[in-house]
BAMAR-670400 format. One record per residue (C-alpha): x, y, z. Coordinates in Angstrom, 3 decimals, always signed. Layout:
REM BAMAR-670400
{atom {X, Y, Z}}
...
REM end
This chain:
REM BAMAR-670400
{atom {+57.783, -19.558, +95.700}}
{atom {+57.614, -22.660, +97.830}}
{atom {+55.066, -23.100, +100.107}}
{atom {+57.442, -25.729, +102.302}}
{atom {+60.444, -23.596, +103.568}}
{atom {+63.788, -25.122, +104.462}}
{atom {+64.618, -23.268, +107.259}}
{atom {+68.243, -23.443, +109.298}}
{atom {+67.929, -22.203, +113.090}}
{atom {+71.150, -21.082, +114.675}}
{atom {+71.401, -20.899, +118.124}}
{atom {+74.168, -21.214, +121.101}}
{atom {+71.271, -23.107, +123.548}}
{atom {+68.819, -25.554, +122.672}}
{atom {+66.483, -27.808, +125.568}}
{atom {+66.662, -30.486, +126.386}}
{atom {+70.355, -30.548, +125.333}}
{atom {+71.647, -27.228, +127.049}}
{atom {+69.906, -24.187, +128.505}}
{atom {+70.812, -20.993, +130.734}}
{atom {+67.377, -19.224, +129.332}}
{atom {+64.225, -18.746, +127.646}}
{atom {+66.427, -19.068, +124.008}}
{atom {+66.617, -22.806, +124.646}}
{atom {+62.595, -23.097, +124.951}}
{atom {+62.752, -21.331, +121.566}}
{atom {+65.116, -22.574, +119.754}}
{atom {+63.419, -26.433, +120.646}}
{atom {+59.816, -25.528, +120.482}}
{atom {+59.846, -23.280, +117.434}}
{atom {+61.658, -25.356, +115.077}}
{atom {+59.275, -28.285, +116.170}}
{atom {+56.328, -26.816, +115.255}}
{atom {+57.573, -25.385, +112.008}}
{atom {+58.690, -29.091, +110.871}}
{atom {+55.059, -30.289, +112.168}}
{atom {+53.841, -27.782, +110.049}}
{atom {+55.289, -29.698, +107.102}}
{atom {+58.467, -27.532, +106.642}}
{atom {+62.174, -29.094, +106.469}}
{atom {+64.552, -27.332, +109.652}}
{atom {+67.779, -28.348, +110.828}}
{atom {+69.387, -26.848, +113.743}}
{atom {+72.890, -25.732, +114.102}}
{atom {+74.031, -25.538, +118.097}}
{atom {+77.822, -25.821, +119.855}}
{atom {+78.437, -29.145, +121.321}}
{atom {+79.200, -27.865, +124.977}}
{atom {+81.080, -30.494, +127.135}}
{atom {+77.929, -31.025, +129.738}}
{atom {+76.211, -32.513, +126.653}}
{atom {+75.536, -36.264, +126.592}}
{atom {+76.420, -37.533, +123.385}}
{atom {+75.622, -41.543, +124.466}}
{atom {+71.977, -40.624, +125.776}}
{atom {+71.332, -38.136, +122.975}}
{atom {+73.258, -40.755, +120.443}}
{atom {+75.130, -38.078, +118.447}}
{atom {+77.006, -39.375, +115.530}}
{atom {+80.174, -38.615, +113.522}}
{atom {+79.052, -37.313, +109.542}}
{atom {+81.990, -38.140, +107.269}}
{atom {+81.323, -35.136, +105.034}}
{atom {+81.552, -32.544, +107.858}}
{atom {+84.537, -34.293, +110.260}}
{atom {+87.506, -32.472, +110.512}}
{atom {+87.135, -29.146, +108.697}}
{atom {+89.300, -27.008, +108.729}}
{atom {+88.730, -22.850, +108.947}}
{atom {+91.068, -20.006, +109.769}}
{atom {+90.052, -17.565, +112.645}}
{atom {+92.496, -14.776, +112.467}}
{atom {+95.964, -16.363, +111.368}}
{atom {+94.606, -19.562, +113.348}}
{atom {+93.784, -22.679, +111.985}}
{atom {+91.083, -24.728, +113.616}}
{atom {+89.653, -28.439, +112.825}}
{atom {+85.657, -29.019, +113.723}}
{atom {+83.264, -31.350, +113.016}}
{atom {+79.701, -30.994, +112.754}}
{atom {+77.893, -33.847, +114.399}}
{atom {+74.224, -35.052, +113.673}}
{atom {+71.459, -36.352, +116.409}}
{atom {+67.612, -35.825, +116.491}}
{atom {+65.816, -33.018, +118.453}}
{atom {+62.774, -35.806, +119.327}}
{atom {+59.531, -34.328, +120.113}}
{atom {+56.544, -35.883, +121.260}}
{atom {+54.801, -35.281, +117.343}}
{atom {+58.010, -34.744, +115.149}}
{atom {+61.968, -34.825, +115.074}}
{atom {+64.425, -32.351, +113.672}}
{atom {+67.908, -32.913, +112.416}}
{atom {+69.921, -30.957, +114.651}}
{atom {+74.234, -30.646, +114.151}}
{atom {+76.601, -29.921, +116.994}}
{atom {+79.623, -28.321, +116.162}}
{atom {+82.617, -30.048, +117.666}}
{atom {+85.573, -28.730, +118.753}}
{atom {+87.532, -29.418, +121.995}}
{atom {+89.137, -26.534, +122.689}}
{atom {+86.384, -24.116, +122.165}}
{atom {+83.473, -25.899, +123.387}}
{atom {+83.935, -29.591, +124.313}}
{atom {+86.126, -28.655, +127.509}}
{atom {+83.619, -26.798, +128.516}}
{atom {+80.894, -27.294, +130.568}}
{atom {+79.254, -23.772, +131.020}}
{atom {+78.281, -21.758, +127.964}}
{atom {+79.422, -18.571, +128.396}}
{atom {+81.177, -17.798, +131.289}}
{atom {+83.354, -19.463, +133.458}}
{atom {+81.524, -20.770, +136.561}}
{atom {+84.154, -20.230, +139.247}}
{atom {+84.835, -16.141, +138.395}}
{atom {+81.693, -16.043, +136.887}}
{atom {+83.579, -14.104, +134.074}}
{atom {+83.112, -14.687, +130.601}}
{atom {+85.496, -16.546, +128.736}}
{atom {+88.107, -14.450, +127.435}}
{atom {+87.583, -15.794, +123.859}}
{atom {+83.799, -15.879, +123.427}}
{atom {+84.947, -14.055, +120.244}}
{atom {+86.693, -16.525, +118.695}}
{atom {+84.196, -19.154, +119.642}}
{atom {+81.077, -17.979, +118.133}}
{atom {+82.832, -16.852, +115.195}}
{atom {+83.561, -20.473, +114.420}}
{atom {+79.767, -21.119, +114.853}}
{atom {+79.212, -18.897, +112.435}}
{atom {+81.373, -19.658, +109.994}}
{atom {+80.471, -23.414, +110.924}}
{atom {+77.209, -22.345, +109.249}}
{atom {+78.279, -21.783, +106.217}}
{atom {+80.525, -24.409, +105.671}}
{atom {+77.617, -27.085, +106.804}}
{atom {+75.432, -25.640, +104.063}}
{atom {+78.792, -26.027, +101.496}}
{atom {+79.940, -29.423, +102.349}}
{atom {+75.835, -30.864, +102.533}}
{atom {+74.642, -28.743, +99.287}}
{atom {+71.591, -28.185, +100.759}}
{atom {+70.727, -24.157, +100.763}}
{atom {+68.222, -23.046, +102.899}}
{atom {+65.514, -20.200, +101.989}}
{atom {+66.146, -18.870, +105.410}}
{atom {+68.590, -18.684, +107.909}}
{atom {+66.951, -18.017, +111.204}}
{atom {+69.788, -16.241, +113.520}}
{atom {+69.327, -16.115, +117.503}}
{atom {+70.911, -13.364, +119.517}}
{atom {+74.278, -11.782, +119.365}}
{atom {+76.209, -15.280, +119.304}}
{atom {+75.062, -15.815, +115.503}}
{atom {+75.516, -12.082, +114.731}}
{atom {+78.019, -12.864, +112.241}}
{atom {+76.431, -14.500, +109.840}}
{atom {+74.261, -12.201, +108.027}}
{atom {+77.107, -10.156, +107.418}}
{atom {+79.328, -12.658, +105.939}}
{atom {+76.348, -13.885, +104.271}}
{atom {+76.147, -10.097, +102.815}}
{atom {+79.547, -9.978, +102.025}}
{atom {+82.082, -12.812, +101.446}}
{atom {+79.340, -15.442, +100.141}}
{atom {+77.614, -12.296, +98.703}}
{atom {+78.372, -13.504, +94.968}}
{atom {+78.461, -17.255, +95.245}}
{atom {+75.114, -18.818, +93.533}}
{atom {+74.493, -21.697, +96.566}}
{atom {+74.180, -18.678, +98.737}}
{atom {+72.653, -15.816, +97.217}}
{atom {+69.147, -16.717, +97.308}}
{atom {+69.713, -17.476, +101.308}}
{atom {+67.806, -14.469, +103.106}}
{atom {+68.981, -13.955, +107.100}}
{atom {+66.259, -13.348, +109.956}}
{atom {+67.785, -12.234, +113.067}}
{atom {+65.787, -12.483, +116.556}}
{atom {+66.545, -10.594, +119.573}}
{atom {+65.754, -12.572, +122.822}}
{atom {+67.764, -10.102, +125.249}}
{atom {+69.443, -7.093, +124.227}}
{atom {+71.252, -6.781, +127.225}}
{atom {+73.903, -9.214, +126.109}}
{atom {+75.530, -7.897, +122.722}}
{atom {+78.394, -9.674, +122.665}}
{atom {+80.921, -6.480, +122.552}}
{atom {+84.634, -6.946, +122.070}}
{atom {+87.852, -5.161, +121.447}}
{atom {+88.482, -3.709, +117.702}}
{atom {+90.879, -6.937, +117.085}}
{atom {+88.216, -9.009, +116.783}}
{atom {+87.686, -7.649, +113.656}}
{atom {+90.746, -9.406, +112.396}}
{atom {+89.815, -12.777, +113.783}}
{atom {+86.784, -12.544, +111.849}}
{atom {+87.971, -12.313, +108.421}}
{atom {+85.447, -9.763, +107.142}}
{atom {+86.168, -7.899, +104.344}}
{atom {+88.136, -4.395, +105.704}}
{atom {+85.461, -2.090, +103.928}}
{atom {+82.446, -3.533, +106.806}}
{atom {+85.082, -2.141, +110.101}}
{atom {+83.514, +1.420, +110.840}}
{atom {+80.551, +2.453, +112.708}}
{atom {+78.101, +2.083, +109.955}}
{atom {+79.430, -1.773, +109.952}}
{atom {+80.300, -3.766, +112.766}}
{atom {+81.978, -1.384, +114.853}}
{atom {+79.708, +0.355, +117.973}}
{atom {+81.427, +3.249, +120.027}}
{atom {+85.126, +1.737, +118.886}}
{atom {+84.180, -2.014, +119.589}}
{atom {+83.373, -4.908, +117.547}}
{atom {+79.562, -5.627, +118.498}}
{atom {+78.411, -9.139, +117.443}}
{atom {+74.531, -8.168, +118.005}}
{atom {+74.603, -4.593, +116.547}}
{atom {+76.124, -6.705, +112.977}}
{atom {+73.016, -9.079, +113.173}}
{atom {+70.775, -6.286, +113.360}}
{atom {+72.607, -4.309, +110.915}}
{atom {+73.194, -7.118, +107.917}}
{atom {+70.109, -9.166, +108.345}}
{atom {+67.088, -9.137, +106.350}}
{atom {+64.782, -9.040, +108.984}}
{atom {+64.645, -8.872, +112.633}}
{atom {+62.264, -9.438, +114.854}}
{atom {+62.237, -10.064, +118.641}}
{atom {+59.868, -11.860, +121.039}}
{atom {+56.145, -9.545, +121.545}}
{atom {+54.602, -6.719, +119.682}}
{atom {+54.999, -3.836, +122.107}}
{atom {+58.451, -4.615, +122.896}}
{atom {+60.036, -4.627, +119.234}}
{atom {+57.798, -0.931, +119.342}}
{atom {+59.236, +0.137, +122.557}}
{atom {+63.379, -0.815, +121.316}}
{atom {+62.204, +2.380, +118.764}}
{atom {+60.513, +4.748, +121.173}}
{atom {+62.144, +4.734, +124.921}}
{atom {+65.527, +6.103, +125.279}}
{atom {+66.472, +3.171, +128.129}}
{atom {+65.091, +0.481, +126.066}}
{atom {+67.346, +0.327, +123.658}}
{atom {+70.899, -0.517, +125.499}}
{atom {+72.427, +1.997, +123.502}}
{atom {+71.490, +0.394, +120.141}}
{atom {+68.126, +2.729, +119.885}}
{atom {+69.834, +4.554, +116.345}}
{atom {+70.611, +0.916, +114.705}}
{atom {+67.116, -0.272, +116.050}}
{atom {+65.322, +2.691, +114.454}}
{atom {+67.062, +2.955, +111.159}}
{atom {+65.663, -0.772, +110.582}}
{atom {+62.365, +0.307, +111.897}}
{atom {+60.211, -1.215, +108.935}}
{atom {+61.607, -4.281, +109.102}}
{atom {+61.606, -5.401, +112.989}}
{atom {+58.718, -6.935, +113.682}}
{atom {+57.489, -8.556, +117.416}}
{atom {+56.458, -12.291, +117.855}}
{atom {+55.433, -13.630, +121.469}}
{atom {+56.610, -16.813, +122.254}}
{atom {+54.000, -19.980, +122.760}}
{atom {+54.198, -21.632, +125.694}}
{atom {+54.638, -25.770, +125.600}}
{atom {+51.206, -26.852, +126.939}}
{atom {+52.162, -30.446, +127.361}}
{atom {+53.762, -28.823, +130.491}}
{atom {+52.335, -25.653, +131.728}}
{atom {+48.568, -27.105, +132.046}}
{atom {+46.304, -27.563, +134.724}}
{atom {+44.540, -30.221, +133.397}}
{atom {+47.673, -32.289, +132.494}}
{atom {+50.246, -30.916, +135.564}}
{atom {+51.825, -34.004, +137.796}}
{atom {+53.725, -31.442, +139.755}}
{atom {+50.691, -30.004, +141.299}}
{atom {+48.371, -31.169, +143.869}}
{atom {+45.488, -31.651, +142.401}}
{atom {+44.890, -31.564, +138.725}}
{atom {+41.758, -28.833, +137.717}}
{atom {+40.555, -26.688, +134.814}}
{atom {+38.321, -23.972, +133.697}}
{atom {+35.347, -26.501, +134.036}}
{atom {+36.309, -27.821, +138.043}}
{atom {+38.175, -24.680, +139.203}}
{atom {+36.987, -25.852, +143.030}}
{atom {+40.119, -28.335, +142.594}}
{atom {+42.594, -24.887, +142.668}}
{atom {+42.258, -24.718, +145.812}}
{atom {+43.467, -27.885, +146.811}}
{atom {+47.009, -26.918, +145.431}}
{atom {+46.372, -23.093, +147.293}}
{atom {+46.346, -25.494, +150.624}}
{atom {+49.105, -27.646, +149.225}}
{atom {+51.296, -24.005, +148.887}}
{atom {+50.436, -22.749, +152.304}}
{atom {+51.389, -26.085, +154.102}}
{atom {+54.833, -25.824, +152.073}}
{atom {+55.900, -22.345, +153.166}}
{atom {+53.796, -23.446, +156.408}}
{atom {+51.509, -20.463, +156.965}}
{atom {+47.630, -20.796, +157.745}}
{atom {+45.037, -21.645, +155.141}}
{atom {+42.146, -19.365, +154.460}}
{atom {+40.347, -19.135, +151.394}}
{atom {+39.471, -15.774, +152.021}}
{atom {+43.209, -14.433, +152.201}}
{atom {+44.372, -13.833, +148.791}}
{atom {+48.105, -15.739, +147.630}}
{atom {+50.166, -13.310, +145.659}}
{atom {+52.830, -15.839, +143.855}}
{atom {+56.197, -14.507, +142.433}}
{atom {+58.797, -16.550, +140.490}}
{atom {+61.344, -14.222, +139.434}}
{atom {+65.096, -13.808, +138.542}}
{atom {+66.225, -11.884, +141.284}}
{atom {+67.402, -8.344, +139.374}}
{atom {+66.258, -5.041, +139.556}}
{atom {+64.546, -4.376, +135.570}}
{atom {+62.026, -7.210, +137.388}}
{atom {+61.038, -4.682, +139.377}}
{atom {+62.291, -5.320, +142.561}}
{atom {+63.126, -1.897, +143.215}}
{atom {+59.797, -0.941, +143.307}}
{atom {+59.000, -4.534, +145.658}}
{atom {+61.143, -3.553, +148.050}}
{atom {+60.310, +0.210, +148.352}}
{atom {+56.589, -1.327, +148.464}}
{atom {+57.440, -3.355, +151.416}}
{atom {+56.493, -2.083, +154.354}}
{atom {+52.997, -1.195, +152.651}}
{atom {+52.437, -4.198, +151.279}}
{atom {+52.745, -6.084, +154.636}}
{atom {+50.178, -4.271, +155.776}}
{atom {+47.856, -5.994, +153.052}}
{atom {+45.606, -8.534, +153.833}}
{atom {+47.046, -11.124, +151.961}}
{atom {+50.269, -13.665, +151.457}}
{atom {+52.975, -12.772, +149.139}}
{atom {+55.075, -15.711, +148.361}}
{atom {+58.331, -15.572, +146.336}}
{atom {+60.409, -18.043, +144.543}}
{atom {+63.852, -16.870, +142.808}}
{atom {+67.666, -16.390, +142.594}}
{atom {+69.726, -13.266, +141.637}}
{atom {+71.721, -10.324, +143.476}}
{atom {+72.815, -11.118, +146.523}}
{atom {+71.636, -7.523, +148.265}}
{atom {+67.640, -9.178, +147.138}}
{atom {+68.459, -12.377, +148.384}}
{atom {+69.457, -10.638, +151.879}}
{atom {+66.268, -8.361, +151.645}}
{atom {+64.132, -11.064, +151.378}}
{atom {+65.904, -13.699, +154.104}}
{atom {+65.240, -10.568, +156.756}}
{atom {+61.907, -9.656, +155.530}}
{atom {+60.604, -13.324, +156.047}}
{atom {+61.723, -13.537, +159.235}}
{atom {+60.343, -10.014, +159.852}}
{atom {+57.032, -10.796, +158.478}}
{atom {+56.890, -13.948, +159.028}}
{atom {+52.222, -14.019, +159.111}}
{atom {+52.379, -12.263, +155.820}}
{atom {+56.053, -13.435, +153.659}}
{atom {+57.487, -16.226, +152.408}}
{atom {+60.289, -17.242, +149.752}}
{atom {+62.623, -19.970, +149.064}}
{atom {+65.928, -18.704, +147.372}}
{atom {+66.974, -20.931, +144.862}}
{atom {+65.139, -22.374, +142.059}}
{atom {+63.154, -25.303, +142.297}}
{atom {+60.854, -26.684, +139.122}}
{atom {+58.077, -28.348, +141.065}}
{atom {+57.476, -25.426, +143.310}}
{atom {+57.289, -23.265, +139.918}}
{atom {+54.202, -25.320, +138.949}}
{atom {+52.849, -25.283, +142.459}}
{atom {+52.778, -21.348, +142.852}}
{atom {+51.468, -21.044, +139.652}}
{atom {+48.850, -23.836, +140.521}}
{atom {+47.969, -22.892, +144.166}}
{atom {+48.170, -18.664, +144.175}}
{atom {+45.076, -16.645, +143.497}}
{atom {+47.282, -13.593, +142.041}}
{atom {+50.697, -13.407, +140.410}}
{atom {+53.036, -10.194, +140.294}}
{atom {+55.305, -9.479, +137.614}}
{atom {+55.928, -5.855, +138.131}}
{atom {+58.564, -5.539, +135.402}}
{atom {+60.823, -2.389, +134.187}}
{atom {+60.637, -4.235, +130.747}}
{atom {+59.904, -7.242, +129.869}}
{atom {+60.607, -8.593, +126.386}}
{atom {+58.415, -11.301, +126.822}}
{atom {+57.604, -12.815, +129.767}}
{atom {+56.453, -16.288, +130.265}}
{atom {+55.415, -16.538, +134.294}}
{atom {+52.411, -14.150, +132.965}}
{atom {+51.116, -16.835, +130.418}}
{atom {+51.398, -19.676, +132.512}}
{atom {+49.745, -17.797, +135.359}}
{atom {+46.899, -17.394, +133.176}}
{atom {+46.558, -20.784, +132.054}}
{atom {+46.459, -21.878, +135.517}}
{atom {+43.450, -19.384, +136.292}}
{atom {+46.056, -17.189, +139.003}}
{atom {+45.273, -13.580, +138.120}}
{atom {+48.760, -11.660, +136.572}}
{atom {+49.564, -8.071, +138.296}}
{atom {+51.327, -6.666, +135.828}}
{atom {+52.913, -3.659, +134.507}}
{atom {+51.738, -2.860, +131.274}}
{atom {+55.151, -3.191, +129.222}}
{atom {+56.566, -5.724, +126.418}}
{atom {+54.909, -8.959, +126.584}}
{atom {+52.845, -8.386, +129.118}}
{atom {+51.056, -5.071, +127.661}}
{atom {+50.575, -7.830, +124.832}}
{atom {+48.944, -11.123, +126.838}}
{atom {+47.522, -8.877, +129.988}}
{atom {+44.309, -7.205, +128.707}}
{atom {+43.472, -4.996, +132.259}}
{atom {+39.835, -5.758, +133.399}}
{atom {+37.080, -3.774, +132.413}}
{atom {+34.491, -3.869, +135.511}}
{atom {+31.713, -2.234, +132.990}}
{atom {+31.630, -5.440, +130.346}}
{atom {+33.427, -7.583, +132.850}}
{atom {+36.299, -8.405, +129.717}}
{atom {+40.381, -8.805, +130.423}}
{atom {+42.119, -11.585, +132.257}}
{atom {+44.186, -8.976, +134.965}}
{atom {+45.530, -5.773, +136.316}}
{atom {+48.615, -3.545, +135.088}}
{atom {+49.962, -0.275, +135.881}}
{atom {+51.600, +2.411, +133.780}}
{atom {+53.748, +4.331, +135.418}}
{atom {+57.031, +2.503, +137.162}}
{atom {+56.818, +3.315, +140.937}}
{atom {+55.596, +1.929, +144.112}}
{atom {+52.512, +4.086, +144.411}}
{atom {+51.097, +2.537, +141.402}}
{atom {+51.725, -1.022, +141.548}}
{atom {+50.216, -0.821, +145.147}}
{atom {+46.996, +0.731, +143.792}}
{atom {+46.705, -2.068, +141.513}}
{atom {+47.452, -4.593, +143.906}}
{atom {+44.759, -3.133, +146.338}}
{atom {+42.280, -2.801, +143.217}}
{atom {+42.948, -6.861, +142.864}}
{atom {+42.794, -7.404, +146.714}}
{atom {+39.703, -5.575, +146.538}}
{atom {+37.483, -7.302, +143.650}}
{atom {+38.804, -10.870, +145.323}}
{atom {+37.466, -10.070, +148.708}}
{atom {+33.823, -8.601, +147.662}}
{atom {+32.631, -9.811, +145.068}}
{atom {+33.754, -13.310, +143.925}}
{atom {+31.513, -13.960, +141.299}}
{atom {+33.449, -11.420, +139.281}}
{atom {+36.500, -12.751, +140.577}}
{atom {+35.622, -16.293, +139.013}}
{atom {+35.198, -14.592, +135.601}}
{atom {+38.577, -12.278, +135.263}}
{atom {+40.142, -16.291, +135.957}}
{atom {+38.033, -17.618, +133.523}}
{atom {+38.957, -14.841, +130.948}}
{atom {+42.756, -15.779, +131.569}}
{atom {+42.039, -19.841, +131.061}}
{atom {+40.449, -19.595, +128.105}}
{atom {+43.854, -17.759, +126.497}}
{atom {+45.548, -19.133, +123.860}}
{atom {+48.863, -19.271, +123.672}}
{atom {+50.166, -22.178, +121.599}}
{atom {+53.177, -22.032, +119.828}}
{atom {+51.557, -22.874, +116.558}}
{atom {+49.898, -19.407, +116.821}}
{atom {+53.344, -17.901, +117.086}}
{atom {+55.263, -20.439, +114.235}}
{atom {+52.167, -19.540, +112.119}}
{atom {+53.388, -15.415, +112.451}}
{atom {+57.405, -16.826, +111.388}}
{atom {+55.712, -18.684, +108.704}}
{atom {+54.370, -15.388, +107.113}}
{atom {+57.646, -13.571, +107.414}}
{atom {+59.363, -15.937, +106.138}}
{atom {+56.767, -15.924, +103.588}}
{atom {+57.821, -11.975, +103.221}}
{atom {+61.540, -12.617, +103.004}}
{atom {+61.524, -15.362, +100.364}}
{atom {+58.898, -13.794, +98.052}}
REM end
């Protein structure tokens, strides 16, 4: 088995080219780290209209120009154009799937920005992405050891490989790894979509690509890939154990239990690091924690409340949706506002929460302040200037803000689930270990109790509080750790 792998990374978004969520960060950081470790990585992503081809020097490749395939009865012509993902230490070859009808004419990725509705031809768009992978390999004669697929948009790739390419000697050695970043989005389409895929008829059933009578791209990836990963160990276990976590795909996930692994995402320590961060009021580290106070002052200033070293500031940066624990927060709000603390929130999402937080900000203006929207600089200042960070999620596949908080000496208060359980160790007063606070049951009462516990230590025992902060700041969430775990899995797949 080669000690250096060839990996084709297939994804629907990559930073800095295009992004809607965490998938884009992973699709940029992980390939770079793998390449840095000496492996050969190539990426395939659609070329949406919002991607600036001059800025990123995206160019034609003669061999990959004007390729014809069929989607159902329809002939589709596309090209794969080339560029590089340039990181601080390496550059990764990236191929952009160029087709004006499906991608080039649209600036938005999955849904119409005016109506918010999914594009009606999303099935065809991502059938094209999956088929393009096989054309790329064939035309280049470059066969990867592993095709690493991500989320529903790439779910058909393992099915094509196992069925239509199963006897092709170029493709038989290739293995597939499928990563679930978000199980809630599954790419399910009417049964008529099956004919468009061109997959053999024997896959058109509930054992194959159908789920409750619909073609389900995510399920297809789960059934036909050689190995499945998701973005934290605890979340991987929860998917099988907890009924409401499996998003209707419980049985499928449980059948694949022995092939499923959890690897926590890393964070980019060139961006999220209080020693290097230019977006905060004053840089600091574990060695000079007193400078953290300058950020707390700047934060108070920004949100218009009085700075007081003795009063803890609890920060929240969140998408404003129920599964982020906002129903608990709403229920607990009157009680929280009686506590001796300031609460600051940054986020956008469900309109009912916009309304609730805006009215709470005027009602409790001495204790609570919010910014509805998103602002990258403000996010950095909240991480640096808060004393605590609240993440009461119902479920959390990975979560990044709790990791940022630990790096910034901002003590997380979380619900013990998914990636939060894997990164936040509850503080143990006996032996002074642990880096945060965690509650088990998804109830407002349990959340309030944990917040009170944190406030009490903050207010009465500065020395212990410093220990908790420092424990967190010693965490190691580099992509190097995560990349090595992925390499172990590639090895397992290909041995």
